[in-house]
FIMARKOL-179172 format. One record per residue (C-alpha): residue in one letter; x, y, z. Coordinates in steps of 0.25 Angstrom, whole numbers, plus 2048, in hexadecimal, padded with zeros to 3 digits. Last residue first. Layout:
AXYZ;...
//
This chain:
NA34D0B9D5;LA28D169D5;WA25D1F9DF;EA31D299D7;AA28D289CE;KA1DD309D5;IA0ED2A9D6;EA04D349D5;EA06D369C6;P9FCD2B9C5;N9F3D339C9;L9EBD309D5;E9DCD339D7;N9D8D269CD;I9DAD1D9DA;N9CDD239DF;E9C7D299EC;K9D1D319F2;Y9E0D2C9EC;F9ECD299F4;L9F7D259EE;IA02D1E9F7;HA11D1B9F5;TA19D109FC;EA28D0E9FC;NA2BD01A05;SA28CFFA12;CA19CFAA0E;NA0BCF9A15;PA04CFDA0B;N9F8D05A10;W9EBCFDA14;H9E8D01A21;K9ECD0EA23;F9E7D11A13;A9DAD0DA17;I9DAD18A23;P9E0D22A1B;D9D8D1FA0D;K9DCD28A01;K9DAD1C9F8;Y9E7D179F6;M9F2D169E9;A9FFD0E9EC;IA0ED0E9E7;IA15D059EE;PA24D009F0;KA24CF19F2;NA26CEC9FF;FA1FCDD9FD;GA14CDEA06;SA12CECA03;AA12CE89F4;IA07CDD9F8;H9FFCE9A00;V9FECF29F4;T9FACE99EA;S9EFCE69F3;T9EACF29ED;D9E8D009F0;T9EED049E3;S9FAD019DC;IA09D049DA;LA13CF89DE;QA21CF89DD;VA2ECF09D8;SA24CE39D6;HA28CD59D8;RA1FCD49E5;IA15CDB9DF;LA13CD29D2;EA15CC69DC;IA09CCC9E3;TA01CD09D8;HA02CC19D1;F9FDCBC9DF;I9F2CC59DF;T9ECCBF9D3;T9E9CC59C5;T9F4CCE9C2;Y9F4CD89B7;HA03CDD9B6;IA07CEB9B6;YA16CEE9B6;IA1DCFA9B8;NA2CCF99B5;KA2ED059AC;YA25D119AF;GA20D1B9A4;QA13D139A2;TA0DD0C9B0;LA01D159B2;E9FBD139A6;K9FDD049A7;M9F4D059B2;
//
């Protein structure tokens, strides 16, 4: 994770111990970059800009996509998230 953040300022990795820590971190964040986890839905609730990574499953995505009116970018992978390259996150997506 640290390697992905190199070269970008204002990116902070916090290793939380409870969901309540996570909620507060997201509440005070500028943007969320995450895999398909509860954090995407929490960020949606706070209407934060999101970059999310989802398995390519149209039926599941229809039901579980981020319902956020703010800027949202989705990267899809077929079987394994390691199919994605960090370069797929475009610089203009980062706030």
